C-alpha positions in Angstrom: 0.0 0.0 0.0 1.3 3.5 -0.9 2.3 5.5 2.1 3.0 9.3 2.0 4.8 11.3 4.7 2.9 14.6 4.4 2.0 15.4 8.0 2.8 14.2 11.4 -1.0 14.0 11.9 -1.3 11.2 9.4 1.0 8.8 11.3 0.1 6.9 14.4 2.1 7.2 17.6 3.2 3.6 17.2 4.5 4.2 13.6 6.2 7.4 14.6 8.0 5.6 17.4 9.1 2.9 14.9 10.5 5.7 12.7 12.5 7.1 15.6 13.9 3.6 16.5 14.8 3.0 12.9 16.5 6.5 12.7 18.6 5.5 15.8 19.5 2.1 14.3 20.5 3.7 11.0 22.8 6.1 12.8 24.3 3.3 14.9 24.6 0.7 12.1 24.6 2.4 8.7 26.1 -0.6 6.9 23.0 -2.7 7.6 21.0 -0.5 5.2 23.6 0.5 2.6 21.9 -1.4 -0.3 18.3 -0.9 0.8 17.5 1.6 -2.0 19.5 -0.1 -4.7 17.8 0.5 -8.0 15.5 3.2 -6.6 15.3 6.7 -8.0 14.0 9.6 -5.8 13.1 13.0 -7.1 13.9 16.0 -4.9 11.6 19.0 -5.9 12.8 22.2 -4.2 10.9 25.4 -4.8 12.7 26.8 -1.7 16.4 26.9 -1.1 17.9 24.7 1.5 21.2 23.6 3.1 20.2 20.8 5.6 17.2 19.4 3.8 18.9 19.2 0.4 22.2 17.8 1.5 20.8 15.3 4.0 18.2 13.9 1.5 20.8 13.7 -1.3 23.5 12.1 0.9 21.1 9.9 2.7 19.6 8.4 -0.5 23.1 7.8 -1.8 24.1 6.1 1.4 21.1 3.7 1.1 22.2 2.8 -2.5 19.6 4.9 -4.3 19.8 7.7 -6.8 18.4 11.2 -6.4 17.4 13.7 -9.1 17.4 17.4 -7.8 14.8 19.6 -9.5 14.5 23.4 -8.7 11.7 25.7 -9.5 13.6 26.9 -12.5 13.8 23.4 -13.8 10.1 22.6 -13.7 8.2 25.8 -12.5 5.7 23.6 -10.6 2.1 24.6 -11.3 3.0 27.3 -13.8 5.0 25.8 -16.7 3.1 22.5 -16.1 0.3 21.7 -13.7 0.9 19.9 -10.5 -1.2 17.0 -11.8 0.8 16.7 -15.0 4.2 16.9 -13.3 3.0 14.2 -10.9 1.8 11.9 -13.6 5.1 12.2 -15.4 7.3 11.6 -12.3 5.4 8.6 -11.1 6.4 6.8 -14.3 10.1 7.3 -13.7 10.6 7.6 -10.0 10.1 5.4 -6.9 9.3 8.4 -4.6 9.2 12.2 -4.6 10.5 14.6 -1.9 8.8 18.0 -2.1 9.9 21.3 -0.5 7.4 23.9 -1.5 5.6 27.0 -0.3 2.0 25.9 -0.6 1.0 22.9 1.5 -1.8 22.2 -1.0 0.8 21.5 -3.7 2.3 18.7 -1.5 -1.1 17.3 -0.7 -2.1 17.3 -4.3 1.0 15.5 -5.4 0.2 12.8 -2.8 -3.3 12.5 -4.2 -2.2 12.4 -7.9 0.8 10.1 -7.6 0.9 6.3 -7.2 4.3 6.6 -5.6 5.2 8.0 -2.1 5.4 11.7 -1.5 7.5 13.1 1.3 6.9 16.6 2.6 10.3 18.2 3.0 8.7 21.5 4.1 5.6 23.5 3.3 4.2 26.7 4.7 2.1 24.6 7.0 4.3 21.8 8.2 7.9 20.5 8.4 7.4 16.9 9.5 10.9 15.7 8.6 12.3 18.3 10.9 10.1 17.0 13.7 11.4 13.4 13.4 15.0 14.5 13.5 14.3 16.9 16.4 12.6 14.2 18.5 15.5 11.8 17.7 17.8 14.4 19.2 15.6 15.1 22.2 15.5 11.4 23.0 19.3 11.1 22.7 19.8 13.9 25.2 17.0 13.7 27.7 15.8 10.1 27.3 12.1 9.3 27.6 9.9 12.2 26.5 6.5 11.3 28.0 5.6 13.8 30.7 8.5 16.1 29.9 8.1 19.7 28.8 8.8 21.1 25.4 8.8 24.9 25.1 8.7 26.6 21.7 9.4 30.4 21.8 8.5 32.6 18.8 6.4 32.3 15.7 3.8 29.6 15.6 4.9 28.5 12.1 5.3 25.3 10.2 8.1 24.0 12.4 6.0 24.8 15.5 3.0 23.0 14.0 4.9 19.7 13.4 6.6 19.8 16.8 3.2 20.4 18.5 1.6 17.5 16.6 4.7 15.3 17.4 4.6 16.2 21.1 0.9 15.3 21.3 1.6 11.9 19.7 4.5 11.2 22.0 2.9 12.3 25.3 5.2 15.2 25.8 3.8 18.5 27.2 4.1 21.3 24.7 3.9 25.0 25.4 4.2 27.6 22.6 4.9 31.2 23.6 3.9 33.4 20.7 2.9 37.1 20.2 -0.8 37.7 19.7 -1.7 36.8 16.1 1.2 34.4 15.7 -0.2 31.3 17.5 -0.4 28.0 15.6 -3.5 27.6 13.4 -6.7 26.2 14.9 -6.7 22.9 12.9 -3.2 22.0 14.3 -4.4 22.9 17.8 -7.5 20.7 17.4 -5.6 17.7 16.0 -2.9 18.0 18.7 -5.4 18.1 21.5 -7.2 15.1 20.1 -4.0 13.1 20.2 -3.0 14.6 23.6 -6.2 13.3 25.1 -5.0 9.8 24.3 -1.3 10.2 25.1 -1.7 12.3 28.3 0.2 15.3 26.9 -0.7 18.9 27.7 -0.9 21.4 24.8 -0.9 25.1 25.6 -0.3 28.5 23.9 0.8 31.4 26.1 2.0 34.9 25.5 4.8 35.0 28.1 8.1 33.3 27.1 9.1 33.0 30.8 5.9 31.0 31.5 6.7 28.6 28.7 10.4 28.3 29.7 9.8 27.6 33.4 10.8 24.1 34.2 11.2 23.1 30.5 13.3 20.2 29.4 13.7 21.6 25.8 13.8 25.3 24.7 13.3 25.6 21.0 13.1 28.6 18.7 13.1 29.4 15.0 13.6 32.5 12.8 11.0 35.2 13.1 11.4 36.2 9.4 11.1 33.1 7.2 12.1 32.9 3.5 9.7 35.0 1.5 8.7 37.2 4.5 11.6 39.7 4.1 9.2 42.6 3.5 7.7 42.0 7.0 11.1 42.2 8.8 10.6 45.6 10.5 7.1 44.7 11.6 8.1 41.4 13.0 11.2 42.7 14.8 8.9 45.1 16.7 6.2 42.5 17.5 8.7 39.8 18.6 10.4 42.1 21.1 10.9 40.0 24.3 10.8 36.6 22.6 14.5 36.3 22.1 16.1 33.2 23.7 18.7 34.5 26.1 20.9 33.0 28.9 18.3 34.4 31.3 15.4 32.7 29.6 17.4 29.4 29.5 18.0 29.9 33.3 14.2 29.4 33.9 14.4 25.9 32.4 15.7 22.8 34.1 19.5 22.8 34.5 19.5 19.7 32.3 17.5 21.4 29.5 18.7 21.6 26.0 18.5 24.4 23.5 17.3 23.6 19.9 16.9 25.5 16.6 16.0 24.1 13.2 18.5 26.5 11.5 19.4 28.7 9.8 19.6 31.0 12.8 19.4 34.7 12.7 21.8 35.3 15.6 21.0 38.3 17.6 17.3 38.2 16.7 15.5 35.1 18.0 18.6 33.8 19.9 21.8 35.1 21.3 25.3 33.8 20.4 25.7 33.0 24.1 22.9 30.5 23.9 23.6 29.1 20.4 27.2 28.4 21.4 26.6 27.2 24.9 27.0 23.7 26.4 23.2 23.3 26.5 22.9 23.9 22.7 22.4 20.7 20.7 21.8 22.4 17.3 24.7 20.5 15.5 23.5 17.1 16.8 20.0 18.2 15.6 21.3 19.1 12.1 23.2 15.8 11.9 20.2 13.8 12.8 18.2 15.1 9.9 20.4 12.7 7.8 19.6 9.6 9.8 15.9 10.4 10.3 15.2 11.2 6.7 17.0 8.0 5.6 14.5 6.2 7.9 11.6 8.1 6.3 12.6 7.3 2.7 13.4 3.7 3.6 10.0 3.2 5.3 7.7 4.8 2.7 9.5 3.1 -0.3 9.3 -0.4 1.4 5.7 0.1 2.5 4.6 1.2 -1.0 6.3 -1.5 -2.9 7.1 0.3 -6.2 5.6 2.5 -8.9 2.3 0.6 -9.4 1.0 0.9 -5.8 -2.4 2.5 -5.3 -2.7 6.0 -4.0 -3.7 6.8 -0.4 -5.5 10.0 0.7 -3.9 12.2 3.4 -5.7 13.8 6.3 -6.8 17.3 5.4 -4.7 20.0 7.0 -4.0 23.6 6.0 -6.6 23.7 3.3 
């Protein structure tokens, strides 16, 4: 059966845990999996530039014995030169899976609907599920079991925040987002997270005060305030996010064992200080490395589950419509 990786919401807690265990095993024993994608071709469609996502997918597919084809917006002009449907119907004849990094979440959902091969969401304006898997792999490495622990996200309730909230709810980890008014996660993400939290025992909150979120936290996480494509909003956002910078003082409110995380790239001096980024509590480089191992696990899982180009399509849960 075809299996896409479009949203954390689409995957059960059990299957997400299996992905995390597989990620750790691939990191510890890479040679076990070196030929697992032999003969497989994976398309990487990137409308948005990337360092970590591009390199880790490209290198990871190669380490698994597969072949990647990198396609930028200038190569295919998705939805403009050719419709999303027609691009999808072409690629499914040549490829074994497609990785998509795009602006509109709907483009990713549509590709999953049109294609008979797996589609992996490598970032949209609504979610970043690959980041969440790598991040939780890192959290587990550093703090152990996550159930009942506290994850504090400080800043913009954006695509990264959405996926981390959904992941926390699935894993039973308490999640608190501190955002300025008007920048909280969207209502559909909150609703889905709270549905899963009711089963897992997690708490899901959105507050305005960063200190309230940071108090007693096991993880302090932030992301840029001005994402790619939002450069014209910089002055406005810098004003509205005053007081949301992660500083040494804010980290001091968390547990002494707490770790600092950032999906990168970081705008040092805006959402986080150099003192925090370069501190002993910072695990941002482990986090970046783990994108490689976790994305290998994702590609491995969806290609093996789907069994090739002729597999039937599967619908995704509706999010961000």
